[in-house]
N, C-alpha and C positions, 0 to 999 in steps of 0.2 A: 520521320520528323527532321532528323539531321539533314537529310538530302533536301527537304523542302526549305529549310532555313538557309542552306547554302545557295539555293536557287534565288531566294529573296535577296541575299547579299550580292549576288552577281548582277542584280538589276540596278544597283547603285552606281551612278556614273562618276560622281565626285569622290576622289580618293580620301579627302579629309573627312567627309561625311561617312564614307564606307568604314573607316576604322572604328568610329563610335558605334555604327550600326552593327558591325560584326561582334563587338563586345557585348552589345545589348542582346543579340541573338544567342551568344554563348551563355549569358546569364539566364535568359529565358529557357534555354535547353536544359540547363542545370536544374531550374525550378520544375520543369516539365518531367524530367527523369525522376526527380524526388517525389513528385506527385504520383507517378506510376508505381514507384516502390512502396510508398505509404499506402496506396490503395490496395496493392497486392497483399501487404502485410496485415492490413486491417486490424491493428491492435488498439482496441478502445481503451479509454481511460479506466483505470482500476479505482473505482469509487472508494474502496476501503483504504486506499493509500492517501486519501485527501485529509489534511489536517488544517486547522486554523493556523494562520501565521503566528509566530512567537512575538514577544514584546520587542525583540530586536529587529524583527522583519517588518513590522508596521508600528510606527510611532505617531503620537498625537502632536499636532501643530503647536498646541499650547505649551508643550514641553521644550520647544526650541528656544535658543537664546535670541536676543534682540538683533543680532547682526550689526554690532557697532563698527565693524570694519567695512561697511557698505561701499564706501568710495574705492578703497583698494581692491575689494573683491569684484567690483563691476568691471575692472580692467581685464578680468579673466573670463568675462561673460559675452556670449553672442545669443541673439534671439532668433528663432526660426518659426515662421508661420506656415502651416500646411495649406497651400494655396492652389491645389489642383482641381478643386470642384467648380462646376458651373452652377448658375442659379436657376437651372431649368425646373427643378422641383417646385420652385416658388414662382414659376412663370416668367423668369427674367432671362435675358440674353447676355452671354459673356460670363466672366468670373463672378462667383458668388460674393467675393470680397468687395465688390463695388456696389452692392445693394446699399441704399441709404437706410441706416438704422436709427440714427438719433440726431436731431438738430442739424440736419443737412450733412452729417458725417457718415461715411461708409465704414465698413469693418476695417478697411485698410487705413483710412484717415485716423481712426481712433488708435490703432496700433502705433502709427507714426507719432501721433501726439503724445502717447504714453511714454515712448522711449525718448522722444525729444525732451520731454519734461525731466526725465531721469538724467539725461546727459547734462542738462542745464543745472539741475539741483546739485549734482555731485561732481560737476566738471569732468564728466566721463565721455567715453566715445563708444558706447555699446552699439554694434551694428545690427541691422535687421536683415535677415535672409528670408526670401520667399521661395519655397519649393513649388514650382509650377508643374503643370502637365502640358502636353502638347495642345490641350484644349484651351488653356488659359495664358500661355506664354506670350503671344504677340499682343493681346489686349493689355496684359499687365505691363509689358515694356512701355507702352504708350502712357499708361496711367501714372507710373511712378516718376515720370519726368517732372510732374508738378511739385515733387518733394526736393528738387535740386537745391533750392535756397534754404532748406531746413537744416537744423543741427542734427543730422542723422545720415548714416551711410546705408543705402538700401541696395542689396545685391539679390539677383535672382539666378536660379539654375533650374534645369528641368529634370524631373524624374524620368524613368525609362518609358519607352513606348514598346509595348509587347503585342504580339499578334493574338487576336482571339482565335480559338480553335473550335472546329465543328464538334458537336457533342457525340455524333455517331462515329466519325472516322478518326477523331483526335488529330486532325491535320490542320495547318494554319488556314485561316480565312483569306488573308491577303495573298494575291498572286504576284505582286511586285512591291518594291519599296515605296512607291508613290500611290499605292492603292488608296481608296477613299477612307476617311477617318472612321467610318463604321467598322472597318476591319481590325482596328487597333484599340488598345485600352491602356490606361495607366494602372500599374499593378498594386495599388494600395499603398498606404504610407509606410509599410514595412520595407519598401524600396529606398527609404531615406538613407540608410547607411551606405549602400553601394553608390547611389547617385551623388552623395556628398563627396565621396572619394573620387569617383570617375570625373566629376565636373572640375576637380582641382580646388574646390572651395574649402575642403577640410584642411589641406596643406596650407592654404592661405590664412585660415584662422589660426592654426598652430604657429605659423610664422609671426603672427601678431601677438602671440602670448596668450591666446584664448584657450581656456581649459574646459569650460562648461558651456553646453548648448541647451537653452531652454526652448523646448518644442511644445507647440500647442496647435489645436485646430484653428483655422482662420476665423471660424464663426463662433468661437467661445469668447464672449465679451468679458468673462470673469478672469481670463488667463493673463494677468499682468505680472510683471517682474516682481518677485518677492525676495527681498534681501535676506530675510530670516532663513528661507529654504536654501538660498545660495550659500550663505555662511555655514549652515548645518552640513551641506554637502561637502564643502571644502574641509571642514573640521573633522568629519568622519571618514574622509577619503573614499566615500561611496562613489562607484562608477555609474550608478543609475538610480534615480529616485522617481517613483511614480506617485503623483498626487491622487489620493482617493478621497471620496467624500461619502457621507452617510446616505444610504439608500432611502428613497421614499417609494411609495407604491407605483410611481411613474417610472422608476429606474430599475425595476426588478429584472430586466433582461441584460443589464450592464455587466461587463466582465469584472471579475474580482480576483484579488491575490489569494493564493493558497500555498501551503507547504505540501509538496508532492514528492514522496520518496526522499525527504530531507533537503529538497531545494525549493527555492521560491519560484512560483510560476503564476502566469495570468490564466485564469480559467474563464473561457467564453461559453455562452449558452449552447453554441453549436457543437461543443465538445462533450456536452453532458448527456449521458444515456437517458433515453426517454423516461424510464421509470424514476429518474431522480430530478427531472426538470422542476417540479413543484418545490422540491427541497432546495434547489438552487435559487429559486425565486424568493425563498423565505427571507424576510428581513431579519429574523432572529438568528439564523445560522450564518448567513453571509451579509454582514452589516454594511459593508462599504462597496463602492464600485469605482472603476477606473475612469478618471476625468479626461484622460489622454493629455494632461499637462505633465510633461516629462523633462527631467533634468539629466543630461547625459554627458559623461566625460569623453572629450574628443580624442585624447590619446588612446583610450580604450577602444573607441570605434575604429581607429586606424589599425590597431593591433588585431582586432577580431576580423575585420574585413580582409586584411592581407593574409590572414591564416584561413580564410573561408570558413570561419567558425560560427557565423550567425545562421543557424538552421532553425527557422521557426515554422510553426504549423501553417499549412497551405489551406486557404479558404477558396474552394471552387465556387465561383459565382455564376449561376446560370442566367443567360439572357436570351432574348429572341430578337433577331435582326432581319431586315428585309434587303435582299439583293435581287435586282432585276424583277421586282414585284413578287418574288417568292420569299416566304418566311423560313428562316433556319434557326434551329436551336444551337446556341454556342456556349462555350465556357470561357471564363477569364480566371486565371489562377492568381490569387491575391495573397498578400501577407500583411500583418498588422505590426506596427512598430512596438506596441506594448508587449507583444509576445516575446520580444528579444530580452526581456528583463533577466531571464535565467542564465544568460551568458555573461553577465557583468558581475564583477567582484563587489561585495558589500552592498549589493542592490537591496533596496527596501522601499516600503510605501510610507507616505506621510498623510495622515488623515487631516484634510484641510477644511476650513469653513465652506459651507455651501455657496457662499458668495463668489468662490473661485471657479464655479461651474455655472455658466450662464450662456448655454448654446442657443443659437437661433437657427432652427431647422425648418420651422414652419411659420406661417403668418400668426398663429396662436402665440408663438414665442415672440414675434415681432411686436404684437400688442403689449406684451409684458414689458419689454425693454424700452418702448417708446412712452410708456405711461408715467404718471406722477409718482410711481413707486420708486423711481430712480432719479438721480440728478447726475450731471456730468461734471467731473473734476479732473482736469488735466488729461482728458481722453479716456478716463476710467469711469465706469458706472458705479455709483454709490447708492446704497439702499437708504431710503428716507428713514430717519431714526424713529419716527412715530409709528412705523409699521411693526406689528407684533406677530410673531409666528412665521411659518414657512410662506414662500411665495404662493399666490393663488393658482389654482388649477384652471387653465383656460383651454376650452375646446371650441374651435370655430369650424363650421361645416364647409362643404365643397365650394360654396359661393365665395369663400374667403381664401381658397387655396392659392390663388395667384395674387401677387402684390398689387396688380392693377385693380382686381375686384375688392381686395382689402381696403385700398385707399379710397375707392369710390364709395364704399358702404360705411367706412369709419374714417371720414376726413379729419375729424377732431378726436384726439384720444380721450376716452372717458376717465373720470377720477376713480381709481380702484384701490385706494389706500386701505379700505375696510372690506375688500372683496375676498371671499374664500374660494368660491367656485363660479365659473361662468361657462355656460354652454349656449352657443348661438348656431342654429341651423336654418337654412332657407334664405329667402330674399329679405334680409333685415338691414335697415340702415339706422345708424345712431346719429342724433343731432349734436349740436355744440353744447359743451358744459354738462354732459350727462354724468351722473354719479351712480356707481354700482356698489352695493354692499351685501355682505353675507353670501347667500347662494342665489344666483340669478340664472334662470333658464328661459330662453326665448326660442320658440319653435314655430316657424312659419310654414303653413301648408303649401304644397306644390301649386304653382300658378297664382299664389296670393302674395301679399306684401305686408310687412310690418315696418312702420316708421316710428322710432322713438324720438320725441320732440326735444328741442333745445331745453336744457336745464332740468330734464326729468331726473328724478331720484328713484331708483329701483332697489328695493331691499327685500331679500328673501321672497322673491316672487317667481311665478311661472307665467309667461305670456305665450299664448298659443293662437293658432288660427290665422285670421286675416285682420289686421288692426292698423289703422292709421290714426295715431293718437293726436288729437288737436290741442294746440296750446290754448289755455284759458286766460 
């Protein structure tokens, strides 16, 4: 592997590019070597050592003070959105952050509006950083030009570009530095710490007097700056805070905080022995899960990266790729930013309201955030006060997987304030002004079509077969 990586480095012509590339390959080799060591050791988690976190390791949001020093504390804050993902799973081209989610605004537009409002309200200068991947970098650079006249500083930097490896030989897929994009991968958001340092952005933030970085997924519309959590972090001298929220049956696979051998850790389902998976999914035993909204002390990041002390669990992600019309099984070695919590002093979780976790992973999520359940306030989505209980469970079938299919079949958002559960499968279209209440299930047979007319009210119904409802 070392020889193969040296050969890749020799294929770089530009000296300034070569330095960064060699550093990336050194980081990758360190990750690869650790992967082999961990694989050989094969030391599974000792389930008997797992304990529920103590009251000082997970605190409730309602116990936090109001954050009266918001204006002063904001001068110590920077915000980072993880912006490495593409919108391919929803049928879109380019960065996922530019998918339109609400009233003509993209994920990125809403993030900018939120921070711009914060800066105006408190006369602050909170910067927004975007951690891109090589997949999203050039498109994002063009998009952010439109924010130049806004009261916000937007900075971007790239996470690492690592070589995929063949599953059988464990050697790199790329043969040269400029090999096709298929041969490379961004190594997960655990790469945040090293990339922040190597890009120079960490030192730049520290020079500005920034102490805390609020990190969140670019597609989580609930992840807004919360001055209560910021104040709490500064008052407690915590180096790392993870926002948790209560599990529902839709979140049973989400990672959770545990006490393991006396230290706080993130436990992911992939680490759980098979015989304990159902126990892990239990809402009674593991009540909260990780939202990936994280508050991290920047000086601590610098200290730990320089000491090479952030050693987190490696997630081998198996993929199949096509090279010259032949299919190959490959691995990409990834890490998660949440797993680093055990390396930071005073690290703990804060159990936040569910409203701070509003991810948009699918078009089912898109229907929820576009609906009358929410309204927009300074770039943040707010739940309608007349809504009672948890958000409805929405399941849209394969006809709605891509944004284009979703928009074609649901051109006007239905009213769902009183909806509990919605399932739609098959070739179904909703008209204008449709209201859905209680449990609504619409199942269209293959080769058939169901049209729900304008103004229809569906409450606790099952619609099946082939149906074109006519207006009366």
